[in-house]
N, C-alpha and C positions, 0 to 999 in steps of 0.2 A: 416538524415531525416526522413527514415522509421522507424528506431528505436525509435526516439523521438515519432512518430505518435503513436506507438503501446504502448508506455508508457502512452501517454495521453488517448488513448483509455480504457486503464486499470484504469486510476485513475478517470476518469469520462466517462461511457460508452455512448453508442448513447441514449440510455434510459435516463441515469443521465444527459446528455447535453441536452437533450430536456427539462427534468424538470427543470434544471437551468436556460436556456434561457427564457422560459416562466415566471418564478417566478421572474426573472428580470424585464420583463415586468409589472408584476402584483404589485410589490412592487413600482416600479417608477410611475406606474398609481395611485395606492392608494394614494402615497404621494402628487401627482399632483392634484388628486381630492379632497383631505383633504385641501390642501392650497386654493383652489377655494371655497369649502364649509364654510371654517373659515374665508374667507376673510383675510387672513394673508399676511403679507408684501411679496411682490414679488421680492424685490431687491436680486440680487445674489442667486436667488431661485435654479438654475441648479446645481451649485457646492454643495449646502447644500443637495439636493436631493440624488446626487452622493455619497456623503459621507455616509449618512444615509443609502441608499440601499446598500453599500459596507459592511458596519458594519452587517447589517441584514444578507447578504448573507453568511458572515464569521461565524456567530453564527448557521446558519443553516447546513453549511458545518461541523462545529466543533460538532453538534448534530447527524451527520450522516444522514442528510435528503437526501443526494445523493447517499448514499449505499442502494439500492432498494433491495438487499438480506436482509438486517436488516430492512427496513422500507417498508414492503410489506401486512400490515394488517392495517385497519382502525383505532383501538385503538393505535398501536404503533406510527401510522401517528400523530394523534391528540396529543399524549403525547409530543412527540418529537417536534412538531410545537410550542405547548405552552411553552415548556422549552427554545427552541430557541428564541421565542418572548419575554420572561421574560429576558434572559442575554442580548439581544439586547437592552431592555429599560433600564437596569442597565449601559450598557457601555455607550449609549449614553446620559444618564443623567450625567455620569462623564465627558464625553465631552462636554457638555453644560456648566458644571462648569468650565472646564478649557478654552473653545472657546465659549463664550456667543453668538457670532455672527453667531453660527451655528444653534440656535433655529430658527425653520420655523415660529412659532407663537403660542399663547396661544391655548391650546387644539387641535392643528395640529396634534402632533405626536401620541396621543391616538387615535385620529379619523383615522388616517392612519393606526395603529396597527389592530384596529378592521377591517377596510376594507380589508385588505391584507390577515389576518387571515382567513376570512370568504371566500374571493377569492380563496386562496391556498388551502383551505381543499376541496372545491368544485372541483377545478381544479385537485387535486390528486386523488380524488374519481374517477372523469371520466377517469384521465389517468391510475389508477390502472385496471379499467374494460376495457379499450382500450388495455391495453398491455397483458390482457389475452386473446384476441381474437386471435383464430387459424390463421385466414386468414393474420393478420400481423406479423407471426412468421415465422423465415427461418426454413425450413424443412431439417433436418440432417438424413443421412444415415451412419451407421458405420460399416465399414468392419473389422470383426475381433471380437472375444468374450472373448479374454485374458484379463490378469489384465489392462493392459494401456486401452483398450476399455471400460471397466468396471467403471475404475476409472473416465474416462473422462465423461461417461455417468451421473454417480452420481453427479459430479460437475455441469452439465448441469440441471439436476432435482433440484438440492439444490440452485441453483443461480438464481436470478430474474433480474440482471443488463442487461442480453442479451437476445434478443428475438428470442431464439432457441426452436425447438421441436423436439425430436427424433421419427422418423417413424419407426425406427428398426434396427436390425443387420443384417449382412451378414455372413454366417457361412459355412466353406467348408463340414461340415457333413449334409446330407440331413435329417437325423433323428432328428436334432436339431430345424429345421423349425417347427414353432408355439410355440415352448418354451420360456418361458420368461427368459431375461436376465437383471438383475437389477430390470427394470420395462417394458421398452419396450421389445417386442419379436422378435425372429429371423423370418425374412420375406422371406429368399430365400437363395441361394447359388450363388457363385461368376459367374456361367454360366448365371444365370438369372438375372443380374445386371441391364442391359439396360431396359428390360420389369418392372422392380421394380422401376426404377428411373421416368419411364413415370407414371405408376400407382399410385405412391405416390406424384408426381410432386416434387421430390426432388431438392433443392436448394444448397446443399453442401454435398460432401461426405468426410468422415472422415475415413482415413487409419490407424486402430491401430493393425496392424499385428506386432508382434515382429519378426518373422522369416517369411521374405518374399520370400525366394528362392522357386521356383515352385508354389507359392501359391498366388502370386500377379495377378489379372486380368487385365495385363496390357493393351491389345487390347480394352477391355470394358470401362477401366477407361478413355483411349484416346479418345474413341467415346463419353462418357459422357461429358469430358471437352470441346471437340469441340462443342458439342450441348448447352454450356452456363453454364454447371453444375460446380461449385468450387469443386476443388480437395485439400485436405491438410492434413497432418500429424496429428494423436492424439496429439504429443506433441506440435505442434503449436497452437492448439485449447485449449488445458489446459494451456498454458502459457498467451494466451490472457483471459481466464477467470479468472485465479488465481494471475497473477503477479509473478509467479515463475515457475522454470524449472522443468519438469517431470523427475526426476533421475531413476525410476524404469525403468530398461534394457535399459538406454540410451547409445547409442554407440558413440565412439569417433569421428566418421564420422559426426554425427548430428553436433557436436560442430564446426567441422572444416568447414563444408559446409554451415551450417545456417547463416542467416544474423545477423550482429551485431559482438560483441566481437572484435571492431576494432575502438577504441575511437581515433579521429584524434588528431594530434599532437597540432593543434590549441586549441582544447577542452582541453587537458592536460595542456597547458599553461595558458589558462583563469582560469581553476580550481584553479591552484597554485597561479595564482595573487590574487584570491578571497580569498584563505586561508591565505596569508600573510596579507593582507588588515584587513580582519575581526578579525584574532588572535590578530593583533597588537591593534585594537581599543578595542577588547574584554578584553585584559590583562590590558587596561587603566581603562576601566569602571569597571570591576569586582574586580580591586585591593583592595577597600576597605571591600568589602563583603569576599574577600578570606582571609584578615587579621582577621576580625572577626570569620570566620570558623576556622582558625587556632587557634585561642585562645580559641573557645568553645572546640575544640578537647581535647586541652592539659589540660583544666579545669576538663573534662568529665573524662578522663582515662589517665593512665600513657603511655608513648610512643610519638614518634615523631608526628607532625602534618600532613607531608607529607610521601605518601607510595610509593616506587620504586619496579617495577616488571619488569622482561624481558619478552618481547612479540616479535612476529614474524610479521615482515612487509612486505613491498612490495618486491616482489621476494625472499621471504624466509630470507630476512635481518633481525638481531635480534637488537632491539633497548631497551632503558629503557623507560618504560611509567611511568607518574607521576599522582598520584591521592592523594585525601586527605584520611586520614586512615579513615575507618569506622568499623573496626575490632579491636579486641584486639590484642596486640603484639604477643601473642602466638597462634593466630588462625591456624597457620599451623606448623608442627613439622617436620615430616618425609617426606611427600611427598605432592603435590598440592592437593588440595580438591575443589571441586565444590561448590559453595553457594547453600543453599537449602532454601525452605518455612520457614519463621520464624527462620532463622539461629541465635542460640544463640550465636555466635561469634561475632554477630553485636553489637556494643555499642548503647546507647541511641541518642546520638547525631549522630552517623553514621547511624542510622535507618532514621533520618529525612534528612540527606544530600543525601541519596540514593533515598527518595522518589521524593525530588526536583532534582535530578540530580547534585546536586552542588559539590558532591564528584569528578565529572569530569572536574570541572574547570580547574586545572593544566595542563590538557591536551592541553589546548591552546598553552602551551608553546611547546609540542610536534608537533603540527600543525605549529607554526611559524618556528620550527627547520626543519621541512620537513619530519620528522618521520610519520606522520600521514596527514589525511585531514579531513575536517570538515564531510565529507559524504563518507562512505565506508564501506566494512564489518568491524565488530569489531575485533581488534586484539586478537588473543588466545595466551596462553602460549606455549612455546616450548614442555613441557611435554604433553599437551592436544593435540597438533598437531600431535606428532608421533602417538598418540593413536587414534585419530579420521581418521588420513590419512590410518591407516591400516585397519579400520572398513569402511569406507565411500569412494567409488569412487570419482574420480575427487575432492577431499577436497583441494588438494594443488593448484587447479586452482583459488581458491578465493584470494590468494596471488598475483595476476596478475596486482592488482592496490594497491594504498595506503590504509591501514585500516583508519577508520573514528571515530570521537567521536560518530556520530550517523549513522544510515544505513538503508536500506530498510527492511532488516530482524528485526531490532529493533522496527521498526513502525507497522509491520505487523505481528509480532510473540511475543509470552511471552518470558520471561527470559529463557533461555537455561541452563538445568542442567544436561543433559544426552546425550547418543549417540544419540537417537533418535530426540531429540531436534536439536543437532548440524545438523543432516541430513536434517532437515525440515528448518533450517536457511540456509543452503547451497542452497537450491532450490531458496531462495529469492536472496541470495549473487550473484549466478549466473546470475540471471535475471537481477540484476543491472549493473553486469560487461558487461553484452550482450548489455545493452541499456543506458550506460554512457553517460550523457549529462549534461550540466549546467541546463536546465530546469527540468530534472528528480532530481537533486540534490535540486532544489527549492522546489519542491512538497514533498521532504522527510523532508525538514527543517520545512515546514507548518505542516505536519504530527506529526513531533517530539514535537512541541508546544502543540498539542492536547494530546499526549501521557504523556507529563509532567503535563498538567493540569487535566487529569483523573487519574494521578498515575499508569498507566499500565506499568506492567514488571517490577517494582522495587522490589529489594529484598536487 
């Protein structure tokens, strides 16, 4: 349960959740007021308003209006709000054609659009102003000035989803006091921890020391915690901010003793049941499209329509992955090669298939067989696994679960084609494994639709 809440907090932070809740009220209120102003038919009005409000909120979400790091300026807010409102209008017009009974009344929707756009702009401007007030922010004190402490501090400064304000750093060296680190300065030494906590009214202490032997002010931290100040590790804060694991200087003990990394048997059974049901339905529904795709591939280039490749699955087990062929038959000769931007090995039809992710459809068979799941880390080829495991600590731990057709790393990060990309994606994969749940899978599927719609990450 705790892991699920962590994921929920990452997907919609407290600030994002506040914006989301108020905007539901504004949209429903605008629709209700428009119905009354236009004297529209009020029969079954409640379910109509619920459907329209849901479509509007979905468009807001897909236009990143609840990613407050992306939308933190007035100009960006207005542009994205107008885009989302336009998309909602188009979707609802199509729905009205399909379900005429959904129409509220002549001119009602236009009136409600005007009302809730004005109301939401006014509310968001007030919300942006309110969120910048120092009194409403949680005050952080960071112990340590090493790489992890600096990385977490930069993340806090760059991100607007969470109401955090860094008051300063604690460092062992008295000569560092007063010097700037990232942006906030060093405000004292560990011996001065308690007076500093009182002076700056600290709400949370972040421990970012990589080597704590003889350096951790245990008694001072305990006294601060007993006085009501929260104390947590830098890795935990970074995880909450970013939705990924901080691998830098990560020790096995953190993985062993950290909450999570223990999906219940019931969760795994439910996940497998959903995989079987959805892959069966998916294969049945996608059959005609898959037949047309196979024909298009054969007409476009020489070679088979299907492409098979050996991949590494759960617990390191090898399996055969199926895809529609999107490259020339002679794309690889001596050794495996990562795809690159504008790869000239990709065929004309293959480029379209990759953009729409249609080349992944045959993997429904892998899901049905049990080689893969709908959601999980993407399966990699044995050649690259050996190479990456030698370069990246904890890389083999991503094989603790079944690989997926889509995954947390796929929706949060671009297509990976280097060791550094693989390292970054591993941070997301480990986060997914730590917080594995059916609810988390659902959010990834929703985000995958957004990625496909905007063509992100395809190569």
